[in-house]
C-alpha positions in Angstrom: -23.1 28.9 -47.0 -21.3 26.0 -45.5 -18.2 24.3 -46.0 -19.8 21.4 -47.6 -21.5 23.4 -50.3 -18.2 25.5 -51.1 -16.4 22.2 -51.3 -18.9 21.1 -54.3 -18.3 24.3 -56.0 -14.6 24.6 -56.1 -13.8 22.5 -58.6 -16.2 25.0 -60.9 -14.5 27.9 -59.7 -10.8 27.3 -59.1 -8.6 29.7 -56.9 -8.2 32.2 -56.9 -12.2 33.2 -57.0 -14.8 35.0 -55.2 -18.3 33.3 -54.6 -21.0 35.7 -53.6 -23.9 34.1 -51.8 -27.1 35.6 -53.1 -29.2 34.1 -50.1 -26.8 35.5 -47.7 -27.2 38.9 -49.2 -31.1 39.0 -49.8 -31.4 37.7 -46.2 -29.1 40.7 -44.8 -31.2 43.4 -46.8 -34.5 41.5 -45.1 -33.0 42.1 -41.6 -32.3 45.9 -42.3 -35.6 46.1 -43.9 -37.4 44.3 -41.0 -35.5 46.6 -38.4 -35.8 50.1 -40.1 -39.4 49.3 -40.8 -41.7 50.5 -44.4 -41.3 54.2 -44.0 -37.4 54.3 -44.4 -36.1 53.3 -48.0 -32.9 51.3 -48.8 -30.5 52.4 -51.0 -27.5 50.0 -52.4 -24.4 51.7 -53.2 -23.0 49.7 -55.9 -19.4 50.6 -55.1 -19.4 48.4 -52.5 -20.3 45.5 -54.9 -21.1 46.2 -58.5 -21.2 42.2 -59.5 -24.5 41.9 -56.8 -26.4 44.3 -58.5 -27.8 42.0 -61.5 -29.9 40.4 -58.2 -30.9 42.9 -56.4 -33.1 42.2 -53.7 -36.5 43.7 -54.0 -36.4 45.6 -50.8 -34.0 48.3 -52.4 -35.8 51.6 -53.4 -32.5 52.8 -54.8 -29.1 52.5 -56.3 -26.5 55.1 -55.3 -24.1 55.3 -58.4 -20.5 57.4 -58.2 -18.9 57.1 -61.7 -19.2 56.7 -65.3 -18.6 53.0 -65.1 -20.7 52.2 -62.1 -23.3 53.7 -64.2 -22.1 51.3 -67.8 -22.7 48.4 -65.0 -26.4 49.7 -64.6 -26.8 49.8 -68.1 -25.5 46.5 -69.1 -27.4 44.5 -65.9 -30.9 46.4 -66.9 -31.2 48.1 -63.7 -34.4 50.5 -63.5 -32.9 53.6 -64.1 -35.6 55.5 -62.1 -33.6 54.2 -59.2 -30.5 55.3 -59.7 -29.1 58.0 -57.5 -26.6 59.5 -59.5 -23.6 60.6 -57.1 -20.0 61.4 -56.8 -17.7 64.2 -55.8 -16.6 64.3 -59.8 -18.9 64.9 -62.5 -18.2 66.3 -65.3 -19.9 67.4 -68.7 -19.7 64.0 -70.0 -21.0 62.2 -67.1 -23.9 64.6 -66.4 -25.0 64.6 -70.3 -25.4 60.6 -70.0 -27.1 60.2 -66.9 -29.2 62.8 -68.3 -30.0 60.6 -71.7 -30.1 57.4 -69.0 -33.0 59.1 -67.4 -31.8 58.8 -63.8 -33.9 59.3 -61.2 -32.2 62.0 -59.1 -28.7 63.6 -59.0 -26.4 64.7 -56.0 -25.0 68.2 -56.1 -21.8 68.2 -54.1 -20.8 71.7 -55.5 -22.5 74.6 -57.3 -20.7 73.6 -60.3 -22.5 70.5 -60.0 -26.2 72.1 -60.2 -25.1 74.4 -62.6 -24.1 71.2 -65.1 -26.9 69.3 -64.3 -29.7 72.2 -64.5 -27.9 73.3 -68.0 -29.2 69.4 -68.8 -32.5 69.6 -67.8 -32.8 72.8 -69.6 -31.4 71.6 -73.1 -33.9 68.7 -72.5 -36.9 70.5 -71.6 -36.5 68.5 -68.2 -36.2 69.1 -64.6 -34.1 66.5 -62.5 -34.8 65.8 -59.0 -31.4 67.2 -57.0 -30.0 66.4 -53.6 -27.7 68.6 -52.4 -24.9 67.3 -50.4 -23.6 68.6 -46.9 -20.3 68.4 -45.8 -19.2 66.9 -42.7 -19.8 69.4 -40.1 -17.1 68.3 -37.9 -14.6 69.9 -40.3 -15.8 69.1 -43.9 -13.9 67.5 -46.3 -13.6 67.2 -50.1 -17.3 65.8 -50.0 -20.3 67.9 -50.3 -21.0 71.8 -49.8 -20.8 74.0 -46.5 -24.0 75.1 -44.9 -23.8 78.6 -46.5 -23.0 77.5 -50.5 -26.3 74.9 -49.7 -28.4 77.5 -48.2 -27.6 80.0 -50.8 -28.2 77.6 -53.8 -32.1 76.9 -52.0 -32.4 80.4 -51.7 -31.8 80.9 -55.5 -34.2 78.0 -56.4 -36.2 79.8 -58.5 -33.5 80.6 -60.8 -32.6 77.3 -61.8 -35.2 75.8 -64.1 -33.7 72.4 -64.9 -33.9 71.2 -61.4 -35.7 70.9 -58.6 -34.1 70.7 -55.3 -36.0 68.3 -53.3 -33.9 67.5 -50.2 -30.2 66.6 -48.8 -27.5 63.8 -49.1 -25.1 63.5 -46.0 -22.8 60.7 -45.5 -19.7 61.4 -43.4 -17.8 58.1 -43.6 -17.9 54.3 -42.7 -17.0 51.9 -40.1 -19.2 53.7 -37.1 -19.1 51.1 -34.5 -21.6 53.0 -31.8 -24.8 54.5 -32.1 -23.8 57.9 -30.7 -22.3 59.5 -33.6 -25.0 58.1 -36.0 -27.5 59.4 -33.6 -25.7 63.2 -33.5 -25.9 62.8 -37.4 -29.7 62.2 -37.3 -29.8 65.2 -34.9 -28.1 67.6 -37.2 -29.8 66.7 -40.0 -33.3 67.2 -38.0 -31.9 70.7 -37.3 -31.0 71.8 -40.7 -34.3 70.8 -42.3 -36.1 72.9 -39.3 -33.5 75.8 -40.3 -34.3 75.7 -43.7 -37.6 75.7 -43.3 -37.6 78.2 -40.9 -35.1 80.9 -42.5 -35.9 79.5 -46.1 -39.6 79.4 -46.4 -38.4 75.7 -47.9 -39.4 72.4 -47.5 -37.1 69.4 -47.2 -38.9 66.4 -49.0 -36.0 63.9 -48.9 -33.0 62.8 -47.5 -30.8 60.5 -48.5 -28.6 59.4 -45.3 -25.5 57.0 -45.4 -25.0 55.4 -41.6 -21.7 54.2 -42.3 -22.4 51.3 -39.9 -19.7 49.0 -39.2 -19.1 45.4 -39.9 -17.0 43.0 -37.6 -14.3 41.2 -39.7 -12.3 39.8 -37.2 -15.3 38.6 -34.4 -16.3 35.0 -33.4 -19.8 37.0 -32.3 -19.9 39.0 -35.4 -23.5 38.1 -36.5 -24.9 39.3 -33.3 -22.6 42.0 -32.5 -23.5 43.5 -36.0 -27.8 42.5 -35.2 -27.0 44.8 -31.7 -25.4 47.9 -33.6 -28.1 47.3 -36.2 -31.1 48.2 -33.9 -29.7 50.6 -31.7 -30.0 53.1 -34.4 -33.3 52.6 -35.4 -35.2 54.6 -33.0 -33.3 58.0 -34.0 -33.6 57.1 -37.7 -37.2 56.6 -37.4 -37.4 59.9 -36.0 -35.6 61.3 -38.9 -37.8 59.7 -41.1 -40.6 61.9 -39.5 -39.1 65.2 -40.8 -38.7 64.1 -44.4 -38.9 60.6 -46.7 -35.7 58.8 -45.7 -33.8 56.8 -47.6 -30.7 54.8 -46.0 -27.6 54.0 -47.9 -25.2 51.6 -47.2 -22.8 49.2 -49.5 -20.6 47.1 -46.4 -23.2 46.9 -44.4 -25.5 45.1 -46.8 -22.8 42.9 -48.5 -20.1 42.3 -46.2 -21.7 38.6 -44.9 -21.9 37.2 -48.7 -18.7 37.0 -49.9 -15.8 34.1 -49.7 -12.9 34.3 -50.8 -11.2 31.1 -52.4 -7.0 30.7 -52.8 -4.8 27.8 -52.9 -1.8 27.0 -50.9 0.9 26.5 -53.3 4.3 26.3 -51.3 4.6 26.2 -47.8 8.3 26.9 -45.6 9.4 27.2 -42.0 12.0 30.5 -41.6 13.2 31.0 -38.3 10.4 29.2 -36.8 7.6 31.1 -38.5 5.7 28.8 -40.5 4.8 30.2 -44.1 2.1 29.1 -46.4 1.8 30.9 -49.7 -1.1 31.2 -51.6 -2.0 32.3 -55.5 -4.0 34.6 -54.2 -3.1 37.9 -52.0 -3.6 41.5 -51.0 -3.8 42.6 -54.8 -7.4 40.7 -54.5 -8.1 40.4 -50.5 -9.1 43.3 -48.3 -10.5 43.9 -45.2 -11.2 47.2 -43.8 -8.9 47.8 -40.6 -6.6 45.1 -41.1 -3.0 45.7 -40.9 -0.3 43.7 -41.6 -2.3 40.7 -41.3 -2.2 41.3 -37.6 -6.0 40.2 -37.3 -7.3 37.4 -37.9 -10.8 36.7 -40.0 -13.0 33.7 -40.2 -10.9 31.2 -42.4 -11.9 27.7 -43.9 -9.7 25.4 -44.3 -10.6 23.2 -47.4 -8.7 19.6 -47.9 -9.9 16.3 -49.2 -7.8 14.5 -46.4 -8.6 13.6 -43.0 -6.4 16.2 -40.8 -3.6 14.9 -38.9 -1.4 16.2 -36.1 -1.5 19.1 -33.9 -3.0 22.6 -34.7 -0.2 25.1 -35.4 0.1 28.8 -35.9 0.8 30.2 -39.9 1.2 33.0 -41.6 -0.2 33.1 -45.0 1.1 35.0 -47.7 0.1 36.1 -51.4 2.2 36.3 -54.6 3.0 39.9 -54.4 7.1 41.0 -54.3 6.2 42.7 -51.0 6.6 42.5 -47.2 3.2 43.8 -46.7 1.7 41.0 -48.5 0.3 39.3 -45.3 -3.1 38.0 -45.3 -3.3 36.6 -41.6 -0.7 36.0 -38.9 -0.6 33.1 -36.6 -3.6 32.0 -37.9 -4.3 28.3 -36.7 -4.4 25.3 -38.8 -4.3 21.4 -38.3 -2.5 19.7 -40.8 -2.0 22.4 -43.7 -0.6 21.7 -46.9 0.5 22.3 -50.4 -2.8 21.8 -52.5 -5.4 22.9 -49.9 -7.7 25.6 -50.1 -8.0 28.4 -47.5 -11.9 30.1 -47.8 -11.5 33.5 -46.5 -15.3 35.1 -45.2 -17.2 38.3 -45.0 -15.8 39.4 -48.1 -18.5 40.5 -49.8 -18.1 44.5 -49.7 -15.1 46.0 -51.3 -12.7 43.5 -51.0 -12.8 42.7 -54.5 -12.9 46.0 -56.1 -10.2 47.4 -53.8 -7.1 45.6 -54.2 -4.1 46.6 -56.1 -5.6 43.9 -58.5 -2.9 44.4 -61.8 0.1 45.0 -59.4 2.9 42.3 -60.5 0.7 41.8 -63.7 -1.0 38.5 -61.8 -4.5 37.2 -62.8 -7.5 38.8 -61.6 -10.0 36.0 -59.7 -12.6 34.3 -60.8 -16.0 35.7 -59.8 -19.2 33.9 -59.2 -22.9 33.9 -57.3 -24.4 31.3 -55.7 -28.0 30.4 -54.5 -30.2 27.6 -53.9 -32.7 28.2 -56.3 -30.4 29.2 -59.7 -27.3 27.2 -58.3 -23.8 28.5 -59.3 -22.9 31.0 -62.3 -19.7 32.5 -63.0 -19.9 36.5 -64.0 -16.6 36.9 -64.5 -13.8 34.5 -66.1 -10.1 34.8 -64.9 -9.1 37.7 -66.4 -4.9 38.1 -67.1 -3.9 41.8 -66.2 -0.6 41.4 -68.5 -3.0 42.6 -71.4 -3.8 46.1 -69.3 0.1 46.3 -68.4 2.0 45.4 -71.6 2.6 48.8 -73.5 1.5 49.2 -77.3 4.4 49.1 -79.7 
């Protein structure tokens, strides 16, 4: 989306606000599909941005859902529940029952307890649910997934479970992988694991859901080129993995990051000890970049003004509306003639940013959320919300 289009849309959304460019979202999804090829499925992890779910590009085969709230989003947007993989480390009895009644396409089990709950739900309904067993990170484990020993034990006992059919494995170890090497090692591990399961347990792994954790470049002027190179560097190994089982690659950040714009207005300026400060009506409660620390790295920021800029470019420290010195969005960001009333647009905010902020802190308003496409124009997805309603105690 160009700066002129953002100027046109600004009066309709105001500030603070998010605009998600659906055309850019689809373009990124098509780029990944073209790179991976027809034999590798795509899964959108909606925790990255549930607001995109209502306009999900057709190249996505699956939707990863990790909470009851995300399941509600799927219900309200009319998602095809047969494409839902119901995941998440915390699955209680009510959660499993509800997902079962929604007829989700598959469950993941992060523990033997998960398998028991899902199996019981299937037995009570006379159903057999497809199940993926999540394997924990082989580099030392975490709270996610199960050890190889636990996974092997459940597969070994597979005939005991009448309400589930173990169809494959789920593997995701973390995000922000900037090099191909760790992803290649994980693919090699999964290829070896599938082979060992076959030889030791006489069981064929039919499906693998694999989260690459492919990194996004938020602070680079050549981000598009770097991300394209990173994407294509992992293709050979992913295709090799797809030869041992039906492979679905799950990502959220890499799909969605490029489509987001966060708009916030300068409400005050000052100079303290030779540092130029601009206070904006948003802040760290609404805007978050992965890897950002105290505003030391500068993302792409567009400057919207209704006048011709005058004077020389100078550095500004951009601060939000939250009462903490940590609320710094960028330090030494260069602008010409920045004034009260101008709007700053933070780019590459389509993934996580609008969901990760400490949104109710200081009882500030929550931003307007909108989507835009060339074909359908602008649509408001959420009007401005006031978190004081959430923070007021009942009497």
